[in-house]
N, CA, C and O atoms as a DFTB+ gen file, in Angstrom:
524 C
 N C O
     1  1     -11.467     -10.615      11.266
     2  2     -10.111     -11.345      10.167
     3  2      -8.530     -11.045      10.634
     4  3      -8.736     -10.008      11.264
     5  1      -7.469     -11.211      10.711
     6  2      -6.592     -10.470      10.687
     7  2      -5.707      -9.664      10.268
     8  3      -4.786     -10.187       9.641
     9  1      -5.677      -8.449      10.421
    10  2      -5.142      -6.834       9.587
    11  2      -4.245      -7.975       8.482
    12  3      -4.525      -8.175       7.300
    13  1      -3.024      -8.668       9.340
    14  2      -1.874      -9.083       7.851
    15  2      -3.075     -10.017       6.399
    16  3      -2.864      -9.982       5.187
    17  1      -4.291     -10.769       7.145
    18  2      -4.563     -10.889       5.954
    19  2      -5.400     -10.125       4.876
    20  3      -5.392     -10.099       3.646
    21  1      -6.045      -9.580       5.751
    22  2      -6.550      -8.172       4.725
    23  2      -5.895      -7.626       3.791
    24  3      -6.292      -7.702       2.629
    25  1      -4.837      -7.012       4.110
    26  2      -3.748      -6.429       3.415
    27  2      -3.175      -7.150       2.269
    28  3      -3.046      -6.658       1.148
    29  1      -2.806      -8.452       2.639
    30  2      -2.663      -9.265       1.186
    31  2      -3.734      -8.999       0.642
    32  3      -3.508      -8.409      -0.414
    33  1      -5.189      -9.186       0.895
    34  2      -6.719      -9.162       0.098
    35  2      -6.534      -8.137      -0.625
    36  3      -6.202      -8.080      -1.808
    37  1      -6.834      -7.028       0.367
    38  2      -6.360      -5.463      -0.215
    39  2      -5.092      -5.732      -1.589
    40  3      -5.502      -5.715      -2.750
    41  1      -3.956      -5.910      -1.373
    42  2      -3.086      -5.847      -2.490
    43  2      -3.101      -6.947      -3.811
    44  3      -2.626      -6.798      -4.937
    45  1      -3.993      -8.354      -3.092
    46  2      -4.344      -9.802      -3.954
    47  2      -5.688      -8.786      -5.287
    48  3      -5.649      -8.751      -6.517
    49  1      -6.616      -8.177      -4.387
    50  2      -7.564      -7.844      -5.567
    51  2      -6.460      -6.762      -6.059
    52  3      -5.560      -7.431      -6.567
    53  1      -6.259      -5.916      -6.105
    54  2      -5.808      -4.007      -6.842
    55  2      -4.533      -5.089      -7.339
    56  3      -3.546      -4.353      -7.332
    57  1      -4.029      -6.609      -7.807
    58  2      -2.999      -7.196      -8.705
    59  2      -4.047      -7.478      -9.775
    60  3      -4.034      -6.957     -10.890
    61  1      -5.098      -8.483      -9.270
    62  2      -5.502      -9.070      -9.897
    63  2      -6.527      -8.453     -10.493
    64  3      -7.235      -9.240     -11.121
    65  1      -6.895      -7.250     -10.532
    66  2      -7.674      -6.091     -11.698
    67  2      -6.775      -5.914     -12.557
    68  3      -6.975      -6.228     -13.731
    69  1      -5.386      -5.273     -12.060
    70  2      -4.330      -4.558     -12.716
    71  2      -4.368      -5.965     -13.906
    72  3      -4.529      -5.875     -15.123
    73  1      -4.222      -6.867     -13.319
    74  2      -4.494      -8.109     -14.710
    75  2      -5.218      -7.738     -15.542
    76  3      -5.035      -7.174     -16.620
    77  1      -6.628      -8.285     -14.676
    78  2      -7.772      -7.841     -15.901
    79  2      -8.155      -6.615     -16.569
    80  3      -9.186      -6.485     -17.230
    81  1      -7.021      -5.454     -16.310
    82  2      -7.339      -4.414     -17.244
    83  2      -5.877      -3.966     -18.190
    84  3      -5.419      -2.954     -18.720
    85  1      -5.507      -5.401     -18.013
    86  2      -4.089      -5.363     -19.145
    87  2      -4.579      -6.490     -20.177
    88  3      -4.285      -6.399     -21.369
    89  1      -5.564      -7.874     -19.523
    90  2      -5.980      -8.391     -20.790
    91  2      -6.859      -8.242     -21.274
    92  3      -7.352      -9.029     -22.082
    93  1      -7.588      -6.588     -20.732
    94  2      -8.603      -6.184     -21.393
    95  2      -7.959      -4.914     -22.070
    96  3      -8.963      -4.457     -22.617
    97  1      -7.490      -4.517     -22.216
    98  2      -6.793      -3.561     -23.218
    99  2      -5.960      -4.851     -24.080
   100  3      -5.834      -4.871     -25.305
   101  1      -5.701      -5.366     -23.615
   102  2      -5.077      -6.766     -24.966
   103  2      -6.215      -7.221     -25.682
   104  3      -6.235      -7.116     -26.909
   105  1      -6.902      -7.579     -25.227
   106  2      -8.792      -8.376     -26.391
   107  2      -8.862      -7.632     -27.297
   108  3      -8.710      -7.814     -28.505
   109  1      -9.314      -5.971     -26.195
   110  2     -10.152      -4.693     -27.125
   111  2      -9.309      -5.100     -28.544
   112  3      -9.709      -5.648     -29.571
   113  1      -7.349      -4.361     -27.971
   114  2      -6.746      -4.879     -29.152
   115  2      -6.675      -5.491     -31.025
   116  3      -6.363      -5.303     -32.201
   117  1      -7.276      -6.339     -29.944
   118  2      -7.317      -8.044     -30.778
   119  2      -8.719      -7.645     -31.819
   120  3      -8.860      -7.778     -33.034
   121  1      -9.472      -7.209     -30.963
   122  2     -10.789      -6.429     -31.603
   123  2     -10.580      -6.140     -32.683
   124  3     -10.665      -6.663     -33.794
   125  1     -10.199      -4.955     -32.139
   126  2     -10.226      -3.714     -33.520
   127  2      -9.531      -3.791     -34.686
   128  3      -9.822      -3.190     -35.720
   129  1      -8.229      -4.839     -34.457
   130  2      -7.687      -5.541     -35.868
   131  2      -8.253      -6.461     -36.262
   132  3      -8.344      -6.758     -37.453
   133  1      -8.704      -7.037     -35.386
   134  2      -9.466      -8.061     -35.311
   135  2      -8.195     -10.079     -36.060
   136  3      -8.217     -10.904     -36.973
   137  1      -7.377      -9.734     -34.770
   138  2      -6.812     -11.015     -35.078
   139  2      -6.762     -11.472     -33.498
   140  3      -6.694     -10.864     -32.430
   141  1      -6.836     -12.972     -33.928
   142  2      -7.157     -14.085     -33.170
   143  2      -5.922     -14.141     -32.512
   144  3      -5.502     -13.362     -31.657
   145  1      -5.316     -15.240     -33.039
   146  2      -4.222     -15.354     -32.693
   147  2      -2.078     -14.767     -33.109
   148  3      -1.758     -14.574     -34.282
   149  1      -1.219     -14.634     -32.186
   150  2      -0.506     -14.054     -32.551
   151  2      -0.577     -12.045     -32.304
   152  3      -1.529     -11.387     -31.884
   153  1       0.766     -11.566     -32.741
   154  2       0.454      -9.808     -33.232
   155  2      -0.215      -9.541     -34.369
   156  3      -1.027      -8.619     -34.284
   157  1      -0.047     -10.393     -36.014
   158  2      -0.384      -9.950     -36.865
   159  2      -0.072      -8.747     -37.101
   160  3      -0.805      -7.864     -37.545
   161  1       1.336      -8.666     -36.727
   162  2       1.929      -7.395     -37.323
   163  2       1.893      -6.102     -36.588
   164  3       2.751      -5.220     -36.560
   165  1       0.532      -6.169     -35.893
   166  2       0.480      -4.564     -35.362
   167  2       1.203      -4.364     -34.152
   168  3       0.931      -4.906     -33.081
   169  1       2.467      -3.281     -34.435
   170  2       2.681      -2.893     -32.654
   171  2       1.366      -2.599     -31.727
   172  3       0.686      -3.538     -31.313
   173  1       1.252      -2.108     -31.619
   174  2      -0.092      -1.539     -30.818
   175  2      -0.429      -3.216     -29.664
   176  3      -0.275      -3.225     -28.443
   177  1      -0.818      -4.249     -30.383
   178  2      -0.945      -5.350     -29.956
   179  2      -0.029      -5.464     -29.686
   180  3      -0.032      -5.610     -28.463
   181  1       0.972      -5.505     -30.078
   182  2       2.075      -7.138     -29.420
   183  2       2.519      -5.515     -28.337
   184  3       3.011      -6.143     -27.400
   185  1       2.629      -4.319     -27.985
   186  2       2.925      -3.810     -26.677
   187  2       1.582      -4.538     -25.574
   188  3       1.509      -4.808     -24.375
   189  1       0.855      -4.622     -26.507
   190  2      -0.724      -4.843     -25.072
   191  2      -0.099      -6.093     -24.572
   192  3       0.589      -6.253     -23.564
   193  1      -0.430      -6.852     -25.373
   194  2      -0.090      -8.319     -25.037
   195  2       0.742      -8.426     -24.225
   196  3       0.389      -9.090     -23.251
   197  1       2.725      -7.663     -24.180
   198  2       3.690      -7.784     -23.851
   199  2       3.595      -7.438     -22.132
   200  3       3.952      -7.960     -21.076
   201  1       2.807      -6.096     -22.645
   202  2       2.101      -5.318     -21.324
   203  2       1.804      -6.776     -20.159
   204  3       2.245      -7.111     -19.060
   205  1       1.122      -7.157     -20.840
   206  2      -0.494      -8.242     -19.909
   207  2       1.001      -9.609     -19.334
   208  3       1.306     -10.188     -18.291
   209  1       1.426      -9.562     -20.514
   210  2       2.487     -11.002     -20.371
   211  2       3.279     -10.809     -19.413
   212  3       3.635     -11.763     -18.721
   213  1       3.809      -9.284     -19.122
   214  2       4.837      -9.058     -18.022
   215  2       4.489      -9.214     -16.701
   216  3       5.064      -9.455     -15.639
   217  1       3.368      -9.002     -17.094
   218  2       2.452      -8.614     -15.714
   219  2       2.055     -10.005     -14.969
   220  3       2.221     -10.238     -13.772
   221  1       1.346     -11.104     -16.194
   222  2       1.155     -12.013     -15.664
   223  2       2.584     -13.626     -15.010
   224  3       2.672     -14.724     -14.459
   225  1       3.343     -12.501     -15.676
   226  2       4.693     -13.394     -15.092
   227  2       5.884     -13.212     -14.079
   228  3       6.879     -13.923     -13.941
   229  1       5.401     -11.701     -13.193
   230  2       5.206     -11.338     -11.836
   231  2       4.733     -11.038     -11.181
   232  3       5.414     -10.470     -10.328
   233  1       3.136     -11.093     -10.887
   234  2       2.145     -10.741     -10.271
   235  2       2.095     -12.416      -9.238
   236  3       2.484     -12.670      -8.097
   237  1       1.433     -13.259     -10.299
   238  2       1.849     -15.089      -9.538
   239  2       2.774     -15.135      -8.495
   240  3       2.467     -15.665      -7.427
   241  1       3.872     -14.640      -8.684
   242  2       5.341     -14.841      -7.320
   243  2       4.687     -13.740      -6.251
   244  3       4.545     -13.967      -5.049
   245  1       4.428     -12.871      -6.727
   246  2       4.347     -11.131      -5.974
   247  2       3.301     -11.344      -4.905
   248  3       3.320     -10.696      -3.858
   249  1       1.810     -12.836      -5.350
   250  2       1.032     -12.909      -4.555
   251  2       1.042     -14.035      -3.591
   252  3       0.420     -14.098      -2.530
   253  1       1.917     -15.002      -4.165
   254  2       1.920     -16.278      -3.486
   255  2       3.123     -15.690      -2.311
   256  3       3.015     -16.288      -1.240
   257  1       4.501     -14.382      -2.337
   258  2       5.253     -13.769      -1.246
   259  2       3.855     -12.881      -0.579
   260  3       3.903     -12.770       0.646
   261  1       3.130     -12.507      -0.985
   262  2       2.087     -12.127      -0.045
   263  2       1.111     -12.595       0.730
   264  3       0.635     -11.982       1.685
   265  1       0.608     -14.244       0.159
   266  2      -0.197     -14.561       1.284
   267  2       0.712     -15.340       2.256
   268  3       0.337     -15.548       3.410
   269  1       1.809     -15.739       1.837
   270  2       2.223     -16.417       2.614
   271  2       2.854     -15.485       3.811
   272  3       2.728     -15.922       4.955
   273  1       3.346     -14.563       3.672
   274  2       3.516     -13.479       4.294
   275  2       2.404     -13.178       5.463
   276  3       2.562     -13.265       6.681
   277  1       1.295     -12.817       4.765
   278  2       0.133     -13.185       5.744
   279  2      -0.095     -14.441       6.587
   280  3      -0.434     -14.439       7.771
   281  1       0.191     -15.774       5.639
   282  2      -0.179     -16.388       6.848
   283  2       1.332     -16.833       8.213
   284  3       1.440     -17.859       8.884
   285  1       2.052     -15.875       8.189
   286  2       3.220     -16.243       9.066
   287  2       3.011     -15.375      10.061
   288  3       3.635     -15.394      11.122
   289  1       1.704     -14.194       9.625
   290  2       1.876     -13.232      10.466
   291  2       2.395     -11.947      10.459
   292  3       1.774     -11.030      10.998
   293  1       3.512     -11.766       9.885
   294  2       4.626     -10.790       9.745
   295  2       3.476      -9.126       9.819
   296  3       2.284      -9.225       9.529
   297  1       3.904      -8.165      10.111
   298  2       3.227      -7.021      10.433
   299  2       3.144      -6.429       9.195
   300  3       3.986      -6.338       8.302
   301  1       1.831      -5.977       9.280
   302  2       0.752      -6.370       8.359
   303  2       1.559      -4.718       7.390
   304  3       1.388      -4.792       6.173
   305  1       2.370      -3.344       7.891
   306  2       3.152      -2.853       7.058
   307  2       3.872      -3.451       6.038
   308  3       3.619      -2.905       4.964
   309  1       4.842      -4.552       5.928
   310  2       5.476      -5.478       5.351
   311  2       4.587      -5.788       4.495
   312  3       4.703      -5.878       3.273
   313  1       3.630      -5.961       5.194
   314  2       2.761      -6.659       3.792
   315  2       2.313      -5.447       2.557
   316  3       2.404      -5.319       1.336
   317  1       1.914      -4.875       3.444
   318  2       1.699      -2.994       3.016
   319  2       3.408      -2.544       1.680
   320  3       3.769      -1.640       0.926
   321  1       3.705      -3.378       1.979
   322  2       4.886      -2.841       1.680
   323  2       5.245      -3.152       0.355
   324  3       5.722      -2.455      -0.540
   325  1       4.883      -4.479       0.413
   326  2       5.411      -5.546      -0.358
   327  2       4.284      -5.318      -1.277
   328  3       4.591      -4.805      -2.352
   329  1       2.981      -5.607      -1.067
   330  2       2.013      -5.296      -2.331
   331  2       2.385      -3.877      -2.445
   332  3       2.832      -3.772      -3.586
   333  1       2.410      -3.315      -2.162
   334  2       2.479      -0.941      -2.833
   335  2       3.746      -1.412      -4.038
   336  3       3.919      -1.137      -5.225
   337  1       4.473      -2.242      -3.046
   338  2       5.750      -2.308      -4.441
   339  2       5.538      -2.893      -5.314
   340  3       5.844      -2.575      -6.463
   341  1       5.085      -3.679      -5.045
   342  2       4.437      -4.666      -6.844
   343  2       3.997      -3.945      -7.549
   344  3       4.631      -3.491      -8.503
   345  1       2.271      -3.508      -7.158
   346  2       1.529      -2.858      -7.740
   347  2       2.227      -1.744      -8.544
   348  3       2.506      -1.690      -9.742
   349  1       2.399      -0.995      -7.682
   350  2       3.497       0.279      -8.241
   351  2       3.909      -0.071      -9.344
   352  3       3.363       0.201     -10.413
   353  1       5.251      -0.923      -9.148
   354  2       5.829      -1.860     -10.027
   355  2       5.593      -1.926     -11.377
   356  3       6.240      -1.507     -12.336
   357  1       4.616      -2.490     -11.295
   358  2       3.715      -3.327     -12.177
   359  2       2.862      -2.305     -13.325
   360  3       3.013      -2.359     -14.546
   361  1       2.251      -1.690     -12.833
   362  2       1.546      -0.175     -13.287
   363  2       1.996       0.810     -13.716
   364  3       1.433       1.643     -14.426
   365  1       3.569       0.802     -13.131
   366  2       4.132       1.410     -14.000
   367  2       5.094       1.464     -14.993
   368  3       5.432       2.348     -15.780
   369  1       5.443       0.394     -14.802
   370  2       5.884      -0.822     -16.185
   371  2       4.721      -0.622     -17.282
   372  3       5.012       0.213     -18.139
   373  1       3.660      -1.133     -17.396
   374  2       2.302      -0.996     -17.796
   375  2       2.232      -0.380     -18.915
   376  3       2.012      -0.686     -20.087
   377  1       2.664       1.363     -17.816
   378  2       1.692       2.317     -18.538
   379  2       2.993       2.738     -19.027
   380  3       2.792       3.460     -20.004
   381  1       3.860       2.654     -18.866
   382  2       5.860       2.891     -20.430
   383  2       5.526       1.920     -21.519
   384  3       5.716       2.335     -22.662
   385  1       4.991       0.516     -21.357
   386  2       4.427      -0.219     -22.193
   387  2       3.757       0.514     -23.565
   388  3       3.861       0.305     -24.774
   389  1       3.169       1.283     -22.905
   390  2       1.746       1.760     -23.914
   391  2       2.589       2.991     -23.950
   392  3       3.195       2.680     -24.975
   393  1       2.879       3.648     -23.766
   394  2       3.034       5.329     -24.252
   395  2       4.742       5.470     -24.451
   396  3       5.142       6.409     -25.141
   397  1       5.556       4.703     -23.953
   398  2       7.219       4.659     -24.530
   399  2       7.368       3.489     -25.252
   400  3       7.000       2.325     -25.095
   401  1       8.499       4.575     -26.738
   402  2       8.877       3.298     -27.605
   403  2      10.532       2.840     -26.797
   404  3      11.079       3.374     -25.833
   405  1      10.856       1.994     -27.407
   406  2      12.325       1.499     -27.501
   407  2      12.507       1.645     -25.521
   408  3      11.475       1.674     -24.850
   409  1      14.040       1.726     -24.757
   410  2      14.477       1.891     -23.557
   411  2      13.896       2.811     -23.052
   412  3      13.873       3.920     -23.586
   413  1      13.259       2.525     -21.831
   414  2      12.517       3.445     -20.915
   415  2      12.730       3.311     -19.633
   416  3      12.510       2.274     -19.009
   417  1      13.331       4.731     -18.989
   418  2      14.059       5.094     -18.050
   419  2      12.339       4.535     -16.643
   420  3      12.092       4.136     -15.505
   421  1      11.835       4.871     -17.703
   422  2       9.664       4.670     -16.453
   423  2      10.216       2.900     -16.337
   424  3      10.790       2.407     -15.365
   425  1       9.948       2.394     -17.256
   426  2      10.014       1.093     -17.836
   427  2      11.086       0.280     -16.556
   428  3      11.080      -0.697     -15.806
   429  1      11.353       0.646     -16.676
   430  2      13.275       0.678     -15.474
   431  2      12.965       0.484     -14.613
   432  3      13.246      -0.499     -13.928
   433  1      11.945       1.792     -14.239
   434  2      11.747       1.953     -12.945
   435  2      10.477       0.963     -12.281
   436  3      10.327       0.587     -11.118
   437  1       9.757       0.740     -13.331
   438  2       8.911      -0.218     -12.803
   439  2       9.239      -1.638     -12.268
   440  3       8.681      -2.255     -11.360
   441  1      10.758      -2.172     -13.416
   442  2      11.071      -3.613     -13.206
   443  2      11.747      -2.792     -12.152
   444  3      12.620      -2.622     -13.003
   445  1      12.091      -2.262     -11.338
   446  2      13.073      -1.630     -10.239
   447  2      12.462      -2.325      -9.351
   448  3      13.011      -3.218      -8.705
   449  1      10.852      -1.867      -9.190
   450  2      10.305      -1.247      -7.778
   451  2       9.827      -2.922      -7.601
   452  3      10.043      -3.275      -6.442
   453  1       9.380      -3.767      -8.245
   454  2       8.505      -5.385      -8.882
   455  2      10.303      -6.103      -8.823
   456  3      10.410      -7.298      -9.097
   457  1      11.285      -5.493      -8.550
   458  2      12.020      -6.727      -8.199
   459  2      12.910      -6.550      -7.254
   460  3      14.027      -7.066      -7.202
   461  1      12.247      -5.553      -6.224
   462  2      12.344      -4.413      -4.846
   463  2      11.079      -5.820      -4.227
   464  3      11.092      -6.934      -3.703
   465  1      10.601      -5.299      -4.488
   466  2       9.290      -6.452      -3.631
   467  2       9.393      -8.016      -4.083
   468  3       8.315      -8.593      -4.226
   469  1      10.051      -8.424      -4.215
   470  2      10.414      -9.896      -4.957
   471  2      11.323     -10.332      -3.793
   472  3      11.175     -11.208      -2.941
   473  1      12.334      -9.423      -4.030
   474  2      13.445      -9.878      -2.638
   475  2      12.873      -9.370      -1.548
   476  3      13.090     -10.091      -0.573
   477  1      11.911      -7.956      -1.186
   478  2      12.194      -8.005       0.309
   479  2      10.856      -9.248       0.582
   480  3      10.874      -9.891       1.632
   481  1      10.357      -9.355       0.116
   482  2       9.275     -10.742       0.321
   483  2      10.090     -12.315       0.420
   484  3      10.037     -13.291       1.169
   485  1      10.726     -11.977      -0.603
   486  2      11.633     -13.393      -0.626
   487  2      12.633     -13.263       0.834
   488  3      12.529     -13.995       1.818
   489  1      13.219     -12.579       0.729
   490  2      14.109     -12.577       1.807
   491  2      12.907     -12.566       3.942
   492  3      13.082     -13.192       4.987
   493  1      12.152     -11.792       3.617
   494  2      11.264     -11.797       4.720
   495  2      10.308     -13.228       5.014
   496  3       9.765     -13.705       6.010
   497  1      10.443     -13.668       3.376
   498  2       9.509     -14.965       4.340
   499  2      10.607     -15.832       4.922
   500  3      10.350     -16.564       5.878
   501  1      11.765     -15.787       4.414
   502  2      12.876     -16.441       4.765
   503  2      13.161     -16.682       6.236
   504  3      13.154     -17.769       6.813
   505  1      13.497     -15.074       6.918
   506  2      13.748     -14.132       7.730
   507  2      12.101     -15.237       8.919
   508  3      12.005     -16.119       9.772
   509  1      11.444     -14.544       8.304
   510  2      10.238     -15.042       9.262
   511  2       9.939     -16.416       9.340
   512  3       9.781     -16.883      10.467
   513  1       9.820     -17.223       8.267
   514  2      10.115     -19.192       8.851
   515  2      10.955     -19.247       9.596
   516  3      10.859     -20.294      10.236
   517  1      11.890     -18.583       9.926
   518  2      12.910     -19.006      10.821
   519  2      12.590     -18.375      12.441
   520  3      13.049     -19.023      13.382
   521  1      12.078     -17.553      12.626
   522  2      12.192     -17.184      13.727
   523  2      10.949     -17.791      15.170
   524  3      11.094     -17.384      16.323
């Protein structure tokens, strides 16, 4: 199997497991509060829902970028860079959502890493598609 596909698969698996963990955290808080729909005014549930929701908004685009980079045969180091930045960004952002209130530099760092991964992925896809 090409190293590029393996690199994309590694980060794809890690990102999917992160989504799974965040989904489980939200579901666990739903069960704890016995709330089936919405957040029922429970702040901790709302935070868990947003941590999962934010990840679910960004990870699919990142995964698409990783897969396309792998299909283009880009260097595995590029795929590891994009995947690592995206994973770190989403993890840092989620942890900050759970443990920090209000505006957070840590959460901003998570978003910055996420955006950086998407920017690198998008630009790289364009460059490698015309080479």
